[in-house]
N, CA, C and O atoms as CSV, one atom per row, in Angstrom:
chain,resi,resn,atom,element,x,y,z
A,1,MET,N,N,108.734,89.172,-139.485
A,1,MET,CA,C,110.371,89.102,-139.646
A,1,MET,C,C,110.805,89.694,-140.972
A,1,MET,O,O,109.987,89.792,-141.887
A,2,VAL,N,N,112.031,90.081,-141.108
A,2,VAL,CA,C,112.651,90.916,-142.189
A,2,VAL,C,C,114.055,89.904,-142.472
A,2,VAL,O,O,115.003,89.653,-141.728
A,3,ARG,N,N,113.759,89.468,-143.816
A,3,ARG,CA,C,115.062,88.542,-144.221
A,3,ARG,C,C,116.115,89.415,-144.615
A,3,ARG,O,O,115.892,90.340,-145.396
A,4,VAL,N,N,117.560,89.136,-144.007
A,4,VAL,CA,C,118.501,90.046,-144.562
A,4,VAL,C,C,119.502,89.114,-145.216
A,4,VAL,O,O,119.441,87.926,-144.900
A,5,ARG,N,N,120.449,89.525,-146.120
A,5,ARG,CA,C,121.164,88.684,-146.800
A,5,ARG,C,C,122.290,88.057,-145.628
A,5,ARG,O,O,122.600,88.646,-144.593
A,6,THR,N,N,122.763,86.842,-146.028
A,6,THR,CA,C,123.616,85.836,-145.338
A,6,THR,C,C,124.965,86.445,-145.230
A,6,THR,O,O,125.384,86.724,-146.353
A,7,PRO,N,N,125.741,86.731,-144.343
A,7,PRO,CA,C,126.931,87.494,-144.440
A,7,PRO,C,C,127.902,86.589,-144.940
A,7,PRO,O,O,127.646,85.407,-144.711
A,8,ASN,N,N,129.135,86.868,-145.673
A,8,ASN,CA,C,130.258,86.141,-146.156
A,8,ASN,C,C,131.057,85.522,-145.228
A,8,ASN,O,O,130.788,85.999,-144.126
A,9,ALA,N,N,131.981,84.618,-145.146
A,9,ALA,CA,C,132.922,84.255,-144.300
A,9,ALA,C,C,133.664,85.374,-143.521
A,9,ALA,O,O,133.995,85.269,-142.340
A,10,THR,N,N,133.868,86.358,-144.237
A,10,THR,CA,C,135.005,87.451,-143.691
A,10,THR,C,C,134.285,88.424,-142.706
A,10,THR,O,O,134.908,89.152,-141.932
A,11,GLU,N,N,132.812,88.377,-142.802
A,11,GLU,CA,C,131.857,89.180,-141.995
A,11,GLU,C,C,131.356,88.321,-140.843
A,11,GLU,O,O,130.645,88.921,-140.036
A,12,VAL,N,N,131.566,87.152,-140.632
A,12,VAL,CA,C,130.941,86.603,-139.576
A,12,VAL,C,C,132.087,86.716,-138.282
A,12,VAL,O,O,133.305,86.536,-138.307
A,13,VAL,N,N,131.310,87.034,-137.314
A,13,VAL,CA,C,131.920,87.551,-136.040
A,13,VAL,C,C,131.246,86.294,-134.805
A,13,VAL,O,O,130.085,86.074,-134.458
A,14,GLU,N,N,132.361,85.752,-134.451
A,14,GLU,CA,C,131.843,84.945,-133.024
A,14,GLU,C,C,131.449,85.600,-132.127
A,14,GLU,O,O,132.094,86.488,-131.570
A,15,GLU,N,N,130.194,85.207,-131.829
A,15,GLU,CA,C,129.234,85.929,-130.665
A,15,GLU,C,C,129.188,84.962,-129.440
A,15,GLU,O,O,129.220,83.746,-129.630
A,16,PRO,N,N,129.122,85.427,-128.339
A,16,PRO,CA,C,129.060,84.624,-126.992
A,16,PRO,C,C,127.519,84.260,-127.091
A,16,PRO,O,O,126.706,84.942,-127.716
A,17,PRO,N,N,127.249,83.216,-126.463
A,17,PRO,CA,C,126.042,82.625,-126.139
A,17,PRO,C,C,124.965,83.568,-125.871
A,17,PRO,O,O,125.166,84.584,-125.206
A,18,LEU,N,N,123.492,83.183,-126.508
A,18,LEU,CA,C,122.689,84.347,-126.255
A,18,LEU,C,C,121.776,83.981,-125.023
A,18,LEU,O,O,121.239,82.876,-124.945
A,19,ALA,N,N,121.618,85.022,-124.004
A,19,ALA,CA,C,120.878,84.766,-122.906
A,19,ALA,C,C,119.268,85.087,-123.549
A,19,ALA,O,O,118.937,85.982,-124.328
A,20,TYR,N,N,118.473,84.075,-122.954
A,20,TYR,CA,C,116.900,84.222,-123.075
A,20,TYR,C,C,116.084,83.615,-122.324
A,20,TYR,O,O,116.460,82.607,-121.725
A,21,ALA,N,N,114.768,84.105,-122.191
A,21,ALA,CA,C,113.760,83.674,-121.298
A,21,ALA,C,C,113.521,82.015,-121.527
A,21,ALA,O,O,113.665,81.457,-122.615
A,22,ASP,N,N,113.132,81.355,-120.284
A,22,ASP,CA,C,112.662,79.965,-120.604
A,22,ASP,C,C,111.329,79.767,-121.453
A,22,ASP,O,O,110.986,78.690,-121.942
A,23,TRP,N,N,110.592,81.031,-121.560
A,23,TRP,CA,C,109.309,80.788,-122.356
A,23,TRP,C,C,109.526,81.238,-123.809
A,23,TRP,O,O,108.517,81.295,-124.511
A,24,MET,N,N,110.628,81.543,-124.317
A,24,MET,CA,C,110.888,81.891,-125.688
A,24,MET,C,C,111.097,80.814,-126.477
A,24,MET,O,O,112.011,80.004,-126.316
A,25,GLY,N,N,110.086,80.775,-127.522
A,25,GLY,CA,C,110.056,79.457,-128.455
A,25,GLY,C,C,111.069,79.851,-129.524
A,25,GLY,O,O,111.823,80.815,-129.390
A,26,THR,N,N,111.044,78.952,-130.728
A,26,THR,CA,C,111.833,79.185,-131.828
A,26,THR,C,C,111.723,80.364,-132.503
A,26,THR,O,O,112.748,80.802,-133.026
A,27,LYS,N,N,110.651,81.005,-132.611
A,27,LYS,CA,C,110.304,82.306,-133.168
A,27,LYS,C,C,110.994,83.392,-132.293
A,27,LYS,O,O,111.815,84.187,-132.751
A,28,HIS,N,N,110.636,83.362,-131.134
A,28,HIS,CA,C,111.359,84.393,-130.401
A,28,HIS,C,C,113.016,84.578,-130.295
A,28,HIS,O,O,113.735,85.570,-130.177
A,29,LEU,N,N,113.289,83.058,-130.400
A,29,LEU,CA,C,114.983,82.988,-130.354
A,29,LEU,C,C,115.490,83.600,-131.599
A,29,LEU,O,O,116.521,84.271,-131.644
A,30,SER,N,N,114.588,83.295,-132.792
A,30,SER,CA,C,115.261,83.750,-134.032
A,30,SER,C,C,115.259,85.239,-134.082
A,30,SER,O,O,116.197,85.889,-134.544
A,31,ALA,N,N,113.939,85.864,-133.486
A,31,ALA,CA,C,113.776,87.602,-133.534
A,31,ALA,C,C,115.093,88.137,-132.562
A,31,ALA,O,O,115.871,89.053,-132.828
A,32,LEU,N,N,115.078,87.430,-131.589
A,32,LEU,CA,C,116.381,87.721,-130.609
A,32,LEU,C,C,117.819,87.951,-131.450
A,32,LEU,O,O,118.581,88.918,-131.413
A,33,GLU,N,N,117.904,86.752,-132.192
A,33,GLU,CA,C,119.307,86.823,-132.726
A,33,GLU,C,C,119.320,87.781,-133.856
A,33,GLU,O,O,120.327,88.477,-133.986
A,34,VAL,N,N,118.175,87.932,-134.829
A,34,VAL,CA,C,118.283,88.906,-135.705
A,34,VAL,C,C,118.290,90.359,-135.257
A,34,VAL,O,O,118.758,91.239,-135.978
A,35,SER,N,N,117.784,90.594,-134.100
A,35,SER,CA,C,117.792,91.918,-133.663
A,35,SER,C,C,119.465,92.454,-133.347
A,35,SER,O,O,119.850,93.619,-133.446
A,36,LEU,N,N,120.084,91.580,-133.052
A,36,LEU,CA,C,121.729,91.722,-132.832
A,36,LEU,C,C,122.361,92.107,-134.152
A,36,LEU,O,O,123.562,92.368,-134.075
A,37,ARG,N,N,121.714,92.212,-135.534
A,37,ARG,CA,C,122.519,92.695,-136.588
A,37,ARG,C,C,122.325,93.849,-136.765
A,37,ARG,O,O,121.207,94.360,-136.691
A,38,GLU,N,N,123.648,94.620,-137.099
A,38,GLU,CA,C,123.641,95.962,-137.441
A,38,GLU,C,C,122.640,96.671,-138.294
A,38,GLU,O,O,122.377,97.849,-138.049
A,39,GLU,N,N,122.114,96.090,-139.195
A,39,GLU,CA,C,121.299,96.465,-140.190
A,39,GLU,C,C,119.887,96.493,-139.914
A,39,GLU,O,O,119.108,97.007,-140.716
A,40,VAL,N,N,119.408,95.844,-138.555
A,40,VAL,CA,C,118.125,95.490,-138.079
A,40,VAL,C,C,117.990,96.450,-137.038
A,40,VAL,O,O,118.820,96.559,-136.135
A,41,LEU,N,N,116.690,97.337,-137.166
A,41,LEU,CA,C,116.296,98.316,-136.205
A,41,LEU,C,C,115.602,97.495,-134.996
A,41,LEU,O,O,115.782,97.847,-133.830
A,42,ALA,N,N,114.905,96.530,-135.290
A,42,ALA,CA,C,114.031,95.921,-134.051
A,42,ALA,C,C,113.365,94.808,-134.765
A,42,ALA,O,O,113.045,94.974,-135.942
A,43,SER,N,N,113.134,93.718,-134.176
A,43,SER,CA,C,112.245,92.727,-134.673
A,43,SER,C,C,110.971,92.184,-133.517
A,43,SER,O,O,111.068,92.237,-132.291
A,44,ILE,N,N,109.923,91.723,-134.221
A,44,ILE,CA,C,108.784,91.628,-133.503
A,44,ILE,C,C,108.295,90.499,-133.549
A,44,ILE,O,O,108.158,89.962,-134.648
A,45,THR,N,N,107.858,89.763,-132.222
A,45,THR,CA,C,107.019,88.710,-132.492
A,45,THR,C,C,105.700,88.556,-131.860
A,45,THR,O,O,105.477,89.123,-130.790
A,46,LEU,N,N,104.801,87.828,-132.443
A,46,LEU,CA,C,103.348,87.576,-131.757
A,46,LEU,C,C,103.184,86.375,-131.374
A,46,LEU,O,O,103.232,85.500,-132.239
A,47,SER,N,N,102.987,86.068,-130.224
A,47,SER,CA,C,102.682,84.578,-129.824
A,47,SER,C,C,101.378,84.044,-129.896
A,47,SER,O,O,100.429,84.501,-129.258
A,48,GLU,N,N,101.316,83.033,-130.704
A,48,GLU,CA,C,99.935,82.314,-131.027
A,48,GLU,C,C,99.294,81.915,-130.008
A,48,GLU,O,O,98.069,81.796,-130.041
A,49,GLU,N,N,100.177,81.584,-128.702
A,49,GLU,CA,C,99.462,80.870,-127.892
A,49,GLU,C,C,98.961,81.729,-126.352
A,49,GLU,O,O,98.248,81.300,-125.445
A,50,ASN,N,N,99.586,82.961,-126.481
A,50,ASN,CA,C,99.028,83.732,-125.258
A,50,ASN,C,C,98.772,85.139,-125.799
A,50,ASN,O,O,98.224,85.932,-125.035
A,51,GLY,N,N,99.139,85.580,-127.158
A,51,GLY,CA,C,98.877,86.886,-127.718
A,51,GLY,C,C,99.982,87.973,-127.239
A,51,GLY,O,O,99.775,89.182,-127.350
A,52,ARG,N,N,101.094,87.467,-126.731
A,52,ARG,CA,C,102.141,88.233,-126.297
A,52,ARG,C,C,102.615,88.920,-127.491
A,52,ARG,O,O,102.624,88.329,-128.571
A,53,VAL,N,N,103.036,90.204,-127.368
A,53,VAL,CA,C,103.896,90.830,-128.578
A,53,VAL,C,C,105.367,91.202,-127.698
A,53,VAL,O,O,105.652,91.747,-126.632
A,54,THR,N,N,105.963,90.667,-128.640
A,54,THR,CA,C,107.340,91.009,-128.190
A,54,THR,C,C,108.464,91.882,-129.044
A,54,THR,O,O,108.769,91.559,-130.192
A,55,VAL,N,N,108.952,92.836,-128.474
A,55,VAL,CA,C,109.889,93.713,-129.588
A,55,VAL,C,C,111.545,93.372,-128.989
A,55,VAL,O,O,111.888,93.443,-127.809
A,56,PHE,N,N,112.248,93.067,-129.927
A,56,PHE,CA,C,113.638,92.808,-129.485
A,56,PHE,C,C,114.514,93.771,-130.369
A,56,PHE,O,O,114.402,93.796,-131.595
A,57,ARG,N,N,115.472,94.635,-129.602
A,57,ARG,CA,C,116.112,95.612,-130.144
A,57,ARG,C,C,117.504,95.155,-129.308
A,57,ARG,O,O,117.546,94.940,-128.097
A,58,ASN,N,N,118.606,95.063,-130.228
A,58,ASN,CA,C,119.914,94.668,-129.951
A,58,ASN,C,C,120.017,93.869,-128.804
A,58,ASN,O,O,120.591,94.180,-127.760
A,59,GLY,N,N,119.417,92.799,-129.061
A,59,GLY,CA,C,119.573,91.652,-128.152
A,59,GLY,C,C,118.673,91.885,-126.775
A,59,GLY,O,O,118.781,90.996,-125.930
A,60,LYS,N,N,117.828,92.960,-126.486
A,60,LYS,CA,C,117.194,93.143,-125.355
A,60,LYS,C,C,115.708,92.997,-125.836
A,60,LYS,O,O,115.442,93.290,-127.002
A,61,HIS,N,N,114.650,92.519,-124.913
A,61,HIS,CA,C,113.471,92.342,-125.206
A,61,HIS,C,C,112.429,93.159,-124.371
A,61,HIS,O,O,112.675,93.415,-123.192
A,62,THR,N,N,111.501,93.490,-124.848
A,62,THR,CA,C,110.185,93.952,-124.011
A,62,THR,C,C,109.031,93.452,-124.616
A,62,THR,O,O,108.960,93.376,-125.843
A,63,ASP,N,N,107.837,92.996,-123.660
A,63,ASP,CA,C,107.004,92.653,-124.150
A,63,ASP,C,C,105.872,93.247,-123.582
A,63,ASP,O,O,105.988,94.022,-122.633
A,64,CYS,N,N,104.494,92.879,-124.203
A,64,CYS,CA,C,103.288,93.467,-123.866
A,64,CYS,C,C,102.355,92.251,-123.782
A,64,CYS,O,O,102.442,91.345,-124.611
A,65,GLU,N,N,101.378,92.227,-122.686
A,65,GLU,CA,C,100.442,91.181,-122.725
A,65,GLU,C,C,99.239,91.552,-123.558
A,65,GLU,O,O,98.967,92.726,-123.813
A,66,ARG,N,N,98.352,90.274,-124.078
A,66,ARG,CA,C,97.281,90.650,-124.996
A,66,ARG,C,C,96.282,91.826,-124.427
A,66,ARG,O,O,95.839,92.766,-125.087
A,67,GLU,N,N,96.050,91.560,-123.112
A,67,GLU,CA,C,95.051,92.380,-122.127
A,67,GLU,C,C,95.676,93.798,-122.126
A,67,GLU,O,O,94.883,94.739,-122.116
A,68,LYS,N,N,96.892,94.040,-122.133
A,68,LYS,CA,C,97.184,95.482,-122.293
A,68,LYS,C,C,96.994,96.134,-123.546
A,68,LYS,O,O,96.761,97.343,-123.573
A,69,LEU,N,N,97.078,95.396,-124.677
A,69,LEU,CA,C,96.928,95.615,-126.050
A,69,LEU,C,C,95.507,95.809,-126.328
A,69,LEU,O,O,95.315,96.367,-127.409
A,70,GLY,N,N,94.356,95.482,-125.606
A,70,GLY,CA,C,93.123,95.874,-125.841
A,70,GLY,C,C,92.185,94.579,-125.999
A,70,GLY,O,O,91.193,94.492,-126.722
A,71,GLY,N,N,92.649,93.733,-125.280
A,71,GLY,CA,C,92.228,92.342,-124.921
A,71,GLY,C,C,91.877,91.276,-126.189
A,71,GLY,O,O,92.779,91.249,-127.027
A,72,ARG,N,N,91.034,90.629,-126.401
A,72,ARG,CA,C,90.877,89.666,-127.537
A,72,ARG,C,C,91.366,90.088,-128.786
A,72,ARG,O,O,91.357,91.310,-128.931
A,73,TRP,N,N,91.844,89.341,-129.848
A,73,TRP,CA,C,92.022,90.045,-131.345
A,73,TRP,C,C,90.773,89.671,-131.945
A,73,TRP,O,O,89.963,88.803,-131.620
A,74,ARG,N,N,90.783,90.550,-132.941
A,74,ARG,CA,C,89.293,90.396,-133.842
A,74,ARG,C,C,89.741,89.814,-134.841
A,74,ARG,O,O,90.815,90.161,-135.333
A,75,ILE,N,N,88.868,88.622,-135.434
A,75,ILE,CA,C,89.210,88.203,-136.655
A,75,ILE,C,C,88.307,88.780,-137.742
A,75,ILE,O,O,87.104,88.546,-137.624
A,76,VAL,N,N,88.726,89.512,-138.800
A,76,VAL,CA,C,88.048,90.249,-139.870
A,76,VAL,C,C,88.041,89.258,-140.987
A,76,VAL,O,O,89.122,88.794,-141.350
A,77,ASP,N,N,87.029,88.918,-141.519
A,77,ASP,CA,C,86.703,88.205,-142.492
A,77,ASP,C,C,86.995,89.010,-143.968
A,77,ASP,O,O,86.732,88.457,-145.036
């Protein structure tokens, strides 16, 4: 995640509620919201539970399952 500055009161625009998938947790919802900011190109999350990598751009997401990325993650000491 990339932290961007908090907008001041004059920059805040009221947005409609975000549509999201039922499998999305707090990290995914945060990445979804961040992806809507003008200064953000994309946000990426990695699921600790199943290895799913999700890329968010402009409030839309694409994801890839662990198996499609090469199987199990290798831990390097």
